[in-house]
N, C-alpha and C positions, 0 to 999 in steps of 0.2 A: 605674339599672344602667349600669355603665361598659361602653364599647365596647371589645371585645377584637379586636385585629388580629393575624393571624399573619403576621409579616414573612417568615420563612424556615423551612422545614422540611428535615430531613436524614434521608435513607433510609440505614439501615445495612444492608449485605449480610450474609447468613448466613454464618458462618465455614465451615460444612459445604460451601458452595458454592465456596470458594476453593481453588486448588491450592497457595498459598503463604500462610501466616498469621503475620504478625510479631508482636512484642511490643507493649506498650501504645501505642495511637495516640489517646488521648482528647483532646477539645477542651480540657479544662482543662490548660493547659501545665504547672503546677508539679506536680501529681500525677504526670502521665506522665513528666515528667523525672526526678522522685524515683525512680520505679519502674524506669526504664531505667538509672539509675546504680547500682542496688542490686548487681549482680553483676560490675560493671567491675573488672577486676583479679583477680577470683576464678575467673571462668569464661573460660578462654582462647578466642580466636576460633579457629574451625575446625569440621569436620563430625564429629558424634557418631553419627549414624545416617542411613540413606538417602541421597538426592541421588546415586544411582548411575547413571553413564552407560552406555549400550549401544545397539548399532545398533536403530534403529526402523523399518527397512524402506525401501528406496530411499535417497534422500539426506536422510533424516530421522534426528535424534539423539533418543533417548528418555531421559529422566532420570527414573528410577523412585524411588518412596518406599519401596519393599519392600526390607528388608534383613534377611535371615535370617527369624527368627521376628517381626520388627517390621514393622509395617505403615505406619508413618509416620516420616518422617525429622526430624532435628533439627540445627540449625546455630547457631553464635553468631558475630556480627559486632560489631566495634568501630566507633562512629560518632563522629567527631570526638575531642575530648580527654576527654570525660566519660562518654559513654553506650556501653551495651552492650544489644544487642537479640538476642533468640531468635527463630529462624525455624522454624516447622514446616513439613514437606513432606508434604502430605496426598494429593495426586493426582500421577498420572503426567503429565509435560509433554513434548511434542514440539516440537523445533526444526528447521526446515527450513534446510539448508545448501547451499552450491554446491560443485562440484569445482573443482580447481585453487587452493585457499586453504588456509591454516592458521589454525584459529579457536582463540581463548581463550573458553571458556564460563565465564560469571562469575555467581555469585549476588550480587545486589545488594540491601542492606537500606537503608531511609530512615527517618530521624526528624529532625524539625525542630520546634522550639517553635512552637506555633500553626498549624502546617500540617496541613491536612486531606488524607488519603489516601483512595483508594478503599475501603480497608478500614473506614473510618468514615463515608464519604460517597460514595454511588454517583455522585454528580455530579461527583466529582473525577476528573482524568485522572492523577493521581499515584499510582504503585504503592508500597505500603509494602515489598513484596519481589518481585522479578522475575529472571528469568534473562536475560542479555544475551549475545549471540555477537559478538565483536569479532575483527578481523583480528589475529593474533598476529604479533609480531615479537621479535627477540633483546632489544630495549630496552623491551619492553612492561612497564608498571608498572601495578598494580592501584590503583584510587581509594579514596576514603574509604567505608567500609561495604561493601567488596567482598571476596569470596572466590573463589579459582580452583577451579572444579569439575573441569575437565580441560582438555587441549588436544586438538584434532581435526585432523590433517593429511590432507587429502583429496587425492590426486593428480589431475592433469588428466584428463578423459576417462573417469573411472569413473562408474558409475550407481548405486552402492550404497555405504553406508558399512559398513565391516567393523570388527570388535572390535580388529584390529591398528592401525587408525588412531587409536584413542583412547589418550591417554596421561594416566594419574592420578598420575604420579611426582611432580609438584610440588604436589599437593593435600595440604592439611593435615588430616589425620584425628586425632581426638581420641577419648578413652575417658573417660567419667565413671561413677563407681560400680563396685564390685567384688563378684562373686558369691562367695559363702560356701559351702564344701562340707565334709561330714563324712567324705568318702572318704579312706582312707590308701593308695589305690593308683591315684589319678587322676595322669595325665601332662600335664594341661592347665596352660599358662602364665598364662592370664588368670583363674584361679579360686584364691582364697585358702582356705587350711586354717582350719577353725573350731577353737575351743578343744577341742571334743569329738574332733576328728580328732587334734590334738596329744597329748591325753590317751590315746587309743587306741595310738598309736605308742609313747608312753612305757610304758604298762602291757605292751604286747607285748614291748619290749626288757627290761623289768624281769623279766618272768615266764619268759622263754625261757632266760636263760643264768644259770649258776652257777659257782662256783670249783672244781668237781670235775673229775677227769680225764674226758676224753672217751673214747667208745668208739663202736662201731658202732651202739649203741643209745640214746646219749645224748650231749647236747652237753656240753662242758667244756674243761679246759686240755689242750693237746696238746704232747707232747715231740718235738723235732727230731731228725733223723738223716740222716747223710750217706752210709750204706751203700747200696749198689746191689743187694745179694743178700738183703736182709732180707725175711722174710715176716711181720712184725709188723703188727697192725691197730690199735695204739694210738699209733704214732709217725708223724710226718709228715716227708716228705722235704724236705731243704734245697735250696736252689738249686744247691749244689755237686752233690748226688746227681742232680738232674735234668739238669745239664749233662753229667755223665758218660754218662748214658743216651742224652742227646741226641746226643752226639758219636758214640756206638756206632751209633745209628739213622741218623745221616747217612751212614754207610758201607754202608748197606743199600739195596736197591732197593725202591721202594714196591710194594704188591700191586696198587694201581690204577694203570694207565698208566705202569709203570717205563719209565725212560730209561736203558738199560744202555750200558756203556762197555767199552773193551778188545775182546776177542774172546770173547764169551760162547758157551757149547756147550750142547747138549741131546741127549738120546737121539734115535736116528733111528727114526721111527715106521714100522710095517709098511706096505707099499703097500696102498692101498684104505682106510687109515684115514681117517675123516671126523669129526673131533671138534674140541675146542679145545685139543688137544695142539699144543705148538710144533713147527712143521716146520723142521729144519735143511736146509742145502744139499744134503746126499746125498738126502733125501727127495724135494726139489723136482727135482734133475737126473733121478732115476729116473722120476718122474712125466711129465716132458717127453719123456723117451725112449719111454715107453709111448705117449704122445699121438701121436708122429710115426709110430711103428710102421712100417708098410710103405707109407707115402704116397709117390708119385714124387717125384724129386728137385725137380722144378719146382713142387711144392705141398707142400713140408715145412716151410714157415715161414708164420707169420701174414701176414707182409708179401707173400709170393707169392699167398697165398689173397685178401688184400685187393685185390691188383692185378687178380687174376682177375675180380673182381666190381666193377671200376672204383672201387675205394677207396670205395664206397658204403656208408655205415654202415646205410642203410635199404634194403638191396638187396631184401629180401623185399617190402616196401611198393612199391618202384619197379617190380618185375616184376608185382605184382598190379595196380598202377595201369595198367600197359601193357596187360595182358590185359583190363582192364576197359573199354579203348577199342576192343576187337574185337567184332564182332556174332556171336552164336551161330548155329550153323546153323539151329536150330529156333527159329521165330517171332522173328527178329532185329528190335530196334528201333533202326533207323538214325537217325543225326543228321546235322546239316551239310547237304550238297548231294550225296546219292548218285546215281549215274548208272547206266544200263543201255542195251543195244541197243534201238533203236526197232523195233517189230514192224511188219510190213507192214500197210496198211489192209485191213479185212476179217478180220484174225486174230481168232480167237474161241477161246482156250485159256487156260491158267494163266501164260502168258508176262507179265512185268511190263510195264505199259503206261507209257511215258515221257509227259512233258508234251508232246512233239512229236506222238505218236500221239493223244493226247486233243484237242490243238488242231485236227489234222487232221480228226478225226472230228466235232468241233463245226462246223468251217467247212463240211463236207459238209451237215450238218444245216440250218444257216442258209441255205445255197444263195444264191439271188438275191433274198433278202428285202430290203426297204428298210432303210437303216441305222438309221432311227428305230424300226423294229419287229424288229430282229434279235436281241432278247433276250426271254426270257419275262417280265421285269420291266416292259419297255416295253409287250409286248402286254397284261399284266394292268392296267398303268396306263391303256391305251387303252380298256379295258372298265370303267374305274372300280373296279378291284379287286373286282368283282361276280362271285361264283361263279354267280349265277343271272341272268346278263346277258339271255338270250333272254326269259325270264319277265318281268323287270323292263320291258323294251321292249314287250311284248305289253300288259301291264297299263297302262302308260302312254298308249299309243295309244287304249286302250278309253275312256279318260276325256276325249277330245278332241271338240270341237264340229266338225260338218262345215263346210267352207269356205263363208262367206256374205258378200256385199258389203256389207250393212248393218251386220252385226256388225263387219267389218273396218273400216268408216269409224268406227264407235263406239270400237272398240279403239284407233284412232289418236289420240284425245283425251288430253291430259295431265289426270289427275285432280287435284282439289283442292277445299278447302272453299269453300262458297257459290258453286259454278259451276253454271250452267243450260245443257245442250246444247240446240241446235236444228238443224233442216235448213235448208240453204241451196240445196239442189237434190237430184236423185235420188242417193241413197246418198253425199251430201255433207253434212257435220256441221260446225258450229261451236259456240262456247259463249261465254257472257257471265257477267258477275258477277250473282249473285242477292242483292239487298241485304235488310236486315232487313225494309223495308217491303214488298218483293215477297213475302218469306216470309210476312208478316202477311196480306196480301191472299190469297195461295193458301190460307191456313189457314181463311178464312172459308167458312161452309157455305151462305150465301144471299146474293142481290143486296142485300137490304136491310142485311144486315151490312156488305157492301162499302161502300155509300153511307154508312152512319153512320160506318164507319171513316175514310172520305175527308172527312166533315164536310160533305156537301152539303146545302143547305137550299132550300126553296121561296119564292117571292116572296110578299109579304103585308104587311099593316100592323100587325100585332101578333103576339104570341106568338114561337114559334121560326121566324120567317120573315124574309126579307130585304126591307126597306122599300125603297120608291120614293120620290124626292123630290117627285114630283107629286101624291102623295096624303098625307092626313093620317094620322099614324102615332101609335100609342099607345106611348110609351116606358115601359118597366118598370124602366129603370135610369137614374141621373143621367147627364146629357150635358154634355159641356164644349165650348163654342164659343170657341176661342181668337181667332178673327177678329171676334168679336161677332155679334149677330143683328139682324135688322130686324123692325119690328112692335111692337106694344104689349105690355109684360109687367106682370103684377101682381106687387108686392113688390120689394124691392131689398135687395141684401146690405148696403148702408150702413145700413140701418134695422133690423139684426139686433139683438135685445136679450138674446140668450142663446146661448151656445155649444152646440151639439148635445152635445158631450162636455166635461165640467168638466176644467180642467187645474190643476196645482199650482204654486204660486209659493212657494219655500223651504218646501215641503212643507204649504202652506195651500192648500185647494181653492178654485178660482175658475172660475165658468162665465159671467161677464158680467152676472149679473143683480143684484149687490149689490156695494158696496165692501168691502175686507178691510183689516186693519191687521196689520202684521209686527212682532213683538217682538223684543227682543235674542236671546231663546232661538231664535226662527225663523231669524235671521240667523247664529246660531252664535257671537255675541259674547258671550264670558265672560271671566273672569279668566284663563282658560287661553290666550286668544288675545292679550292684551296685557299689559304690565306695569303693575300697579296700585301706587300710591304709598300705602303703609300709614302712612307717618308714623314716628314715633320708636317704637323697640321697648321693651319694658318694661325698667326700670332693672337687674332681675336676670335678665334673659333668658339662658337656656341655648340656643345655637344648635343643638344636637341636636334640640330640639323642633321646629324650624321646618321642617316636612315639606312634601312637594309636594301639599298639599291646598288648597282654596279659601282657607280662612282665613288661610293663610300666604303663598300665592304673591304675588310682586311685590317691590317695593322697600321695605327698612326702613333706617331711619337710626339710627346709634349715635353720638349727639353728645357723649358724655362717656366717659372711661376708666374710670368706676366700674364694676366687676365685668367689664370687658373683659379677661378672663384666660384662660390656657390651661386653667384648671379648668372655666370655662364654655364650653369647646370653641371659643374664638375663635382664629384662626390665630397670633396673637402677642399678648404682653401689651401692655396699653394701646391696644388696637387700636380707635382711633376712626375710623369710616369708614361705608361703606354696604354693606348685605347684599342680595344679589338671589337669590330663590328661583324655580326653574324646575321645571315639570313635564315635564322632558325628560331625554336622556341615559340613563346606566346605570340600569336599574330605574325609569325615568321620574322621577328626582330628582336635582337639582344645585343646589349653593350657590356663589356666587361673591361674595368679600368684597374691597373695595377699601379701603385705609387711606388716612388723610389724607397720608401720606408717599408715596403712589403705588405701594405694594406691592399686587400683585393675587395672591390665592390662589383656588383652586377645589377642590371636591371633589364626589364623587357617592355615591350609595347603593351599599353593598356588597351588599345584597339587597332583597327587597321591602320597602316601607315597613310597619313593624310597628305603626303607628297612634299612637306616642307619641314615640320618640326615635331613630329610625333603622331599621336600622344604617347609619352614615355611614362612608365611607372616610377616608382621612387628607387633611389639606389639602395641596395642591401649590402651590408657589410659582411663578407663571407670569410674572411680570414682574420686571425687573431693579433695582428699587429695593432698598436694603439693609435688613436688620433689625438691631436693636442687640444687641451682646454685653453681658454683665454679669458681675459677681463671682459670681454664682450659677449661672453656665453653665460647665461642664466641657466643653472641645472634644471629648472622647471620647464624650460623649453625643449629639453631632450627626452622625448618620449614617443616620437613617431618610429614607423619601421625603419626609416633611413638612419636612425640614430642608434640602432643595435649594435652592440660590440664594446670595445675597450677604449676609454679615454684617459689621457695622462694629465696630471697636474704637477709640473715641475718647477713651479714658481711660488715663492712665499706670498706674492702680491695678488694671486688669482682667488684664493678661497676667502669668501666673506659671507656673513649672513644674509646681506642684501641680495647676493646671488644664489641664496637657498642652498648653501653647503651645510653640512652637519656641524662643522667646526670652521674656525677662521685662523688665518695666520700661517706662519711658517710650518707649524707642526701639523697643519691641515694638509700639506702636500700628499698626494697619494694617487690612487687609481679609482675610476668610476667605471663600473660595469652596468650596462643596460641590457636587460634581459627580456625574452618574450615569456610571458607567463605571469602568474600572480593575479591580484585584484585588477579587473578590467584589463588583463592581457598584458600589463607591463610593470616590471620591477627595476629599481635602481639599487645598486649596492655600492657604498663608498668604503674604501679602506685607506686609512692614514698611515703616514710613515711610522707612526708610533704603534701600529697595530690595532688602533680603534676601528671597529667595523659597524657600518650603519646600513639599515635596510628601510626601503619605503616602497609602496605601491601606489598606483593611481587611485584616487578617491572617486573618480567619476570617468566616464568614457572619454578618451582622448579628445581634446579640442585645443588646437594649436593657438587658437586666439585666446583661450583662458584656460590653461592647463591647471588641473586640481590634482594635487598629490597629498597623500597622507603625511603626518609628522615622521620624522626620522626616527627609527627605533634602533637603539644602541645595542649591538650584539658583542662586541668586545668586553674586556674585563678591566681595562685602564681607565682611570679618570680623565675627564676632559682636561684639555691642555691650557687650562686657565684657572683662576680662583674665583669663587662665587661669593659676592658680597651682598646680595639682595635678600628679599623676603623669602624664607623657606615655605611659607604658606602658598606661594604662587609657584612653587617649583614642582610641577607635576610631570615634566618630560622625563622619560625613563634614562637612567644614566648614573654614573658615579661622578660626584662633585667634591672639589677641595674647598672647604668653607673657612672663611675667615672670621675675625672677631666682629667685622662690621655687619655680618649677616644678623638678621632679626628672627624671632620666633623659634629659636633653638631650645634644646632641652635643658642646658645648664649654662649658667653664667659665672664668669670669674669674679675676682674680689672687687673689680672695678665696673661691673655690670655689663661686660662685653660678652658676647657668645663664645664659649670655649671652641678653640680650634678643633676641626675634626673632619672626618669624611662622611658624606652623605650618600646613601644608595637609594634610588627612586625606581620602583616598578609599578608599571600600570597594568590593571586587570584587563582581560580581553574585552569586557563590555565597554572600555574606553572612559569609564567613570571613576571606579574605585582606584585609589593610589596608595602605595605602601611606602613608607620612609622609615630608613633605618640609619640612626646617627652614632658613630663611634668617635669619641673624643680622643685626641692626640696630644692633650696639654702635658705639661711637664710635672705638675703636682701629683704626688704619690696617691692622693685620694680622688683625683680627678681624671687620672690618665686610663685609657683603655675601657671607659664606662660605656655601655651600649642602651640605646633607648629606641623604641619604636612607636609608630602611630599610623593611623589609617584615615584616608579621606573617603567617604562614602557618598559623595556627590553634592552635599550640602554644608558640611562642616568637617574640621579634622577633630579626632579624638585627642585627649591629652596624651602627652609623651609618657610611655611606660617603660621603665628600666627593665633591660633583659639582665638578669643577675648571673654573675659568674662566681667562681671560687673566691674571688677578692671582694666583689662588691656586695654579695649577699650577706656575709657575716658583718661587713661594715654597716649594712642598713638594719640588720636584725639584732645587733648588740652582742654577737658572739665572738668570743675570742678577744675582747678588748673592752675597755671602760667606755660606757656611753652615758652621756647626760641625762638626767631625768627629764621627763616631760613637764612643761610648765602648767599643762591642764590636760584633762582627758574627759570628753564626753562621751558616755557609753552608748548613745543613740547615733553619733556621727562619726567617731573615730575609725579610721581604717586600720583594722586589726590584720596586719599582713601574716599570712601563714608562716610559722616558724620563728616569729620575731619574739624578742625578749623586751619587755617595757618596764620602766620604773617610774612612779608617779606619787607625790604625796596624796594621802587619803583626803585631806580637806581641799584638794585641787580636783577632785573628781566630781562630776556632775551626773544627773540622771542615773544614780547608782540603783541597780535593779533591785526589785522586791525580793526578799529572801536572802539578801547579802547583808546580814546584821553584824557589823563590826563591834557592837558594844558601845564604843565611843569614837566619835569622829575627832581625830587629832592629826598632828603633822608627821605621823609614822609614814614611812614608806610602804607602797603596795607594789609587789612584784607580779607581773602577769607573763605567763608563758604560753603563747598562741600555738595551738596545734596545727597540723596540716589542713590544707583545704579539703572540704567535702566535694570532691569531683569539681564541677565547674560552678557550682551554686555559691549562694552568699553565706552559707552556714559556717560557723566557726565553733570550735570547742577549746576551752583553755582552762589553765590552773591559776588560781588567784590566791595570794596569801600575803599576811602582814609580815613585814621585815622587822621583827622585835624579838627580844628575848624574854619579854614579859608573859608569863603563863596566863595571866588574868584575861588579857585581851587578844591572845592569839587566835587568829581564825584561818581556816583553810576551805576554799570553795572550788567546786567544779562548775564551770559556766558554759552555757549553751547559747549562742546568739544565731538569729537567722532573720531574713527579710531585708528590706532596702534601708539605708541610713535614713534616721528621722522617724521610721516606723517599725523598728525592730521588735522582735519578740525575743525576750531575754529570760532564761531560766537559770537560777543560781541553786545549787544544792550544797550544803555545808558537809564537809568530810569529818567524821568523828575523829577524835583523838583518843587513844587507848586509856591514858591515865586520867581521864575526866568523865564525870557523870554525864550521860547522854540521854536525851528525850528522843525516843524513836518514833517517828510519825508512820512507819510502815513495819509489817512484820518482818521479824529477823530470823534466820536460820543458823543455828550453831551446830555444824556437822560433828564436833567432837563433844557435845553435851555442854551442859551448863550447870554451875553449882548455885545454890540459893533457891529462893522461892519464886515461882512463876505463876502469873495469872493467866487465866485462858485454859482451854482444853484441846486435847488432840482431835476430838470429835469435830471440831470446827476447822479442821484443816482444808484449805482450798486448792491444795496441790499435792501430787503424789511425790514422795521422795525419788522414786525411780519411774521415770516415764515408760509407759508400756506401749505396745504397738497394736493397733486394731486395723487388720487388712493392711499391714505395713506402714500405717500412718501413725506416727508417735502421738501418744496421749498421756498428759500428766495431770489432767483434771482442772487445769487452770482455765480452760477455755473449750468451747465447742470445736469439734473437728468435723470434716467432711471426708468421708472415705473416697468418694468420687468428686471431682469438681463439677460444680453446677454448669450444665451445658454439654456434658458428655452424652452422646446418642446411646441408648441401652436397647438391645434386642429384648423383646418381651413377648413370650409364646401365648398370648391371649388377646382378644379384642376388647377385654375389659381392663381399663387403665387403672393402676392402683392410685389411691389417694395421693395428692401432692405431685403427680406427674400429668404429662400431657402427651398425646400423640403427636408426632413430628409430621404435619401435614401442610406446612406453609402457611399457617394462621398467624395473625398478629397477637402481641400480648402487651399487657400493661407494663412499661418498663419501671414506673415508680413502685408497683406492687411486687415485682420481682427483679430487683436490682442485681442480684447475682447472675440471673439469667440474662439481663441486659448488658452485664459485662462481657458475656461470651458472644451475645448477639446484639451489637449496638443498633442495628437497624430496627429492632423490636418486631422482627419476624422470624418465626421458627422455621428452619428449612424443612421443605417437603422431602421426606425420605422414602416416600411410596415408590417402589420400583427401583430405588437407587441403591447402589452400593458405595462404600467409603474407600477412598484411595489416599495413601500418604502423599503429601504436598511434595511435588518435585523441587529440586534445588533451586530452579528458576523457571520462569515462563508461566507460572500459574499463581493466582491469589487464593487466599484461604476462602473456602465456601464457594469457589467458582465451579461451574458446572462444565462437565466434559461429556459430549454426546458419544453414541456407539462409534466404535472405530476398531479397525483391524490393523494390526502392526504391519508396515510395508513389507512385502515378501514377493517372491517370484515363484512361478511354476515352470519346470523344464519338461518338455515332451518332444518327442521325435518319433518318427516312423522308422522301422528297421530298413537298412540298406537294401535296395533290391537291384541286382544287376540284371538289366533287361537285355544283355548281351549285345550282339550286332545283327541288326535286321537287314533284310534284302528287299530291295524294291522289285517290283514285277518286272519279267522280261520284256524287253522292247526291241523290236527289230526295225531299224531305220531303212533297210533295204540297201539299194545302190543309188547313189546320186552321181550326177554329171556336172562337170564344170561347164562355163559358157563356151561357145564355139566360134569366138571372134579372134582377130589378130593374126590373120595369115601373113608371113613374113619369111625372108631368106637371111642367110648369113654369108659373108664373104670369108672363105677359108683360104689360108696358105701356110706354108711352113712344113716342118718335118715332124712326123709323130715321133715320140720318144721310143727308144728300142725296147722291145718286150723281152729281149733275151731268148735263148733256146726255149721252145715250148712246143706242145702239141695242141691239137684240136680235137675234141670229141664231136662226131657228126652221126645223127640218127638215120637209120636205114628204113625205107618205106616200101611196101610191096605194092606193084602197080595196080591200078584199079581192075586191069584185064586179067589179074591172076597170074598163075605161073610162078617160077622160081626166080625171075629176074628182079633184082633190087635196084633202087635209085638212091642217090643221096638225097638228103633233104635239103633242097635248094630253094625252096620257096615256090617253085612252079610245079613240082610233082605232087601227086595226091595219092592217097592210099593209106594203108594202115602201117603205122610204125612198128617194126618188129624187133628192133635192136639199136644198139649204138655202136659206132666204130671209132677208132683213134687213128688219126694220120700220124705218120712218123714225125719224130721231133726234128725241126729244122734250126738252124743256127740263129743266133741274134741277129736282128735286122730292123730296118725302120722303113717307114712309108712317107713318101712326100705327098703332101695334100695341098691341092690348089684349086681355086675355082669358087663356085658359089653354091652353098648348100641349097637344094631344092626347097622351095617353100612347102611347108606341110599344109598350107591352106588353113582356113578356119576350121577349127575342131575343137572337140571336148574331151574330157578324161572322165571316165567312170570310176568312182571311189566306192568300194564296198564297206559299209559301216558295220553291218551285221547285228544280230541279235545280242544284247548284253544287259547286264543289270548293273546297279549302284548299291553299295553297302552303306548304311548310316549307323554310326556308332552312337547308341543312347547311352550306355555307361551306367555306372553306380550313382545314385542320387538319394536325396531324402525329400521328405514332404513336411510342410508347417502343420502342426495340429492345433486346433482351438478347443481350449477346455471350457466347457459349459459352466455357468455359475450353479452352485448347489448350497444348500444350508438353510438356517432359519431366518426369521425376520430380524433378529437381533442376536448379539454375541452373548451366549450364557454359558455357565458351567452348572454342574450338578448343585442344587440349592435347595434350601427350606425357607418358606417365608416366615419371617418374624415381623411384628410391629416394632418400629423404633419409637421409643418414649424418652422423654427428657424431664428432669426434675424441675419443679418450679420453686423457685427460692429468690 
């Protein structure tokens, strides 16, 4: 079973999860390219539905896919020269924009042969379709595959996008498909009539009209009549009859809102009439007389009455409002600060009490109370705000202990955990720490328990007793004598024949009673711990079967190339060498193969060993020896991990274009390097024997069944090792080519029409579309050798060849330094005036001669033209033009300026005066040295100062208006009243057509809002002009530390562990034999004890005597001697030892250290400096 390795995997996103879904993006380039060409030229680029921009809240622009009854948008974009891609808009998308900028919102589609986008590979960062927000300028141009959705012009300082800021006027909207309707009454312009609707209209017209006379009951033919007094119902009025009636009607007043002229009259209505009858002057006069009636003479006109009420049209309201300010006599509700007389103290009636009266009464109430208790609030606070204060105090006193000296002394102690109070005198108390030992002792219920707790023991010779050195003791536990012992002992440690406890050596039990033998298994020595030489492998061995098991581990030799093939899973063909198999690495299995040429390969298990043939991973080339290429290897197939490393081509028969080499033939012998890295993780680099170097990367994820590589890119500087004889128009692969005369579309031809021999350099731009060609001729002719030409391919067509001039070719073309034939003709509108050229042409061979170029007579004289330098990169040219003649009569000299594109040029010709001729001046002349003769005109009409003067450092000579400050400069103004011609800068819009200079400074048509803002010089980078910057503090740090404090060395509280006892088990004896070492001559000191019975007799302290020790004696020194010891040491029996720990303390070093300090925030709400508020104004112009 063959090993299958997945090299790469591609994850495809669900189209339902994407907001924008573009057309075909398949991996297989030919199918996708064909599908994306299908509708190119049939479906025009533009928006067919959806993609509608609108405010999205705040500074967000929402592009919605909903368009009427359609829930998904559709757009078509053209890509490059051949492709058309449809983009679906399925979900709304929000774009975050910034204030103070104008944006172009662009829909961008993408398609490139062999390129993965995110739509077909989630690992790709390339979008098949996306929205892009770019800064908009007047010269903004859309790129390839782009459609303009809208522009958004956001004024500075705004916080939300509005619909007025969104402009879709430059958007291309399209319609595809037409709805069909059967209606014959529809007024819609986007719906077509069906055949049924047309038939209905036809049938209706056919059935409704006949050729009979018309009447009031039927349709038909109608006779015309010009009579204006006829009562016929079967004739129709002619325009003449209608005009007669109209002329008569024009002399009549209309019933509705008539506008009468002359002196119209009407009957006088009776006084008191109140209807729609017209009132004449008599009726009105009588009504006014009756109105005045008997009013006094000072109030018989409305003016006099109005004056009497102060001309107040709201007199009644005014009076009522004034009355509303007065208090009523009954229950007045006074406002403001009403006053009244102050009553005498002691007054007790209904007289109003003023604040003075109340204040005096309160003062009398307070009397001489202390200031801290002169209010009820202060008194209540003093009583704890307790309404039952007396009861509370009585109850509190009832719960108190009578005064006692002992209790008072105890009450003075500070309470705390583990403290024990004790008396140091009468009614004098102190306290000390109560340790855990003290607490344990106090908890005991008997003296015996206390003795046992303290580990106290009796003297004795065995058991749980303390032994004396002067007595024989029975030891129940093993004793250790580090300094040796004297006397005879039975037995010896050197004669032990068996260990009490058996031990293991390499897992084999050993107790000293017998020898043992350790096997390789005991020592862990197996084929897994060293490399075993297995010799020659079988002649037909398949390396996949050499697994990490004992039978195959170790070193194998392959001494013959027979069956050493890729099919047998060797790392290369004819792989004579050494195989090493290890039980280590990934899944505990690794193979390493070293060929006789020095190539080293390694591979590992890809999963657990299956017991027969793997699964093994790929061979990886780990050492830099080369592998051979052959005629059976296509370079496109070398891209997997097992191909990494160096490959050699040592034969002229191997390299060919069919096997995807960058060059072919014998000169293409060289070295191929396959490197990990680059596009899709793999790069090939090929170096020929001539030094040419080529590089290419994968164009898609590695697929061994269909590998996709980018074109070879030439890195070296040598030309290809062949001659090029094809069409230069199709030569777009980067490189250097040797071109022959058979090539076509070159820049120059020789005398027989063949392309001049030369060297062609081709460079492709990073976008993969634009190509640059430079051609240098290598012909032998003096005029054609070493000429250089350039041209560019921009994706649709080549530009013309343009010569790159040098010190030889430029004079040759411009007519400098040699004789140049005259032109046969010159059209001033179309001729290419090369900057710096000298031109000669007959006057009568010139056409489209500019206005103002008056030659007097058109003849065959030669005209000389000297073309000046170019005006930067524009089309403008300036030149001198003069007649080549000695005749003074027709000699002319012109300065000519041309601009614009050929065929529509603007040409201005100005004749240059000649000193010895009379001149007619069309403009004012200035004669700095004076002028003799008579002059017409007056100095009072001067329009320019001889010497320009400066106003506020701006030069002024009277020839034109000046502006001291450019329009748009913010000016501080110390007033809220704005001077004429200026405006406050508060974020308002302005009419750009009315103020064009201000519009030049603020193209958005919005004056910046300077209220509360200061002006800052624009940094060198990172900021746009007029962009806003919010409050901020320059990044800085604070340092703070607490002073070092040495807390010294602290001591814990003293703690007495008392005396502890060991356990009392292990009674035992020792066999003792031998001779004690000689102690040399020595003395013994012996204490003397008085007998218990008194008297003056003394005994040596021998262990049996008792009494008081009164002194020590020394026995005489004896000679050196030894003691023989034999027998069995008496068992001390089971016993214990008492160990005194004693009270002690522990010292803890705290040492010098610091503390972290947190600095609290402080300051104002914003960053300010000392400032004075000015209004910013700007001039309107």
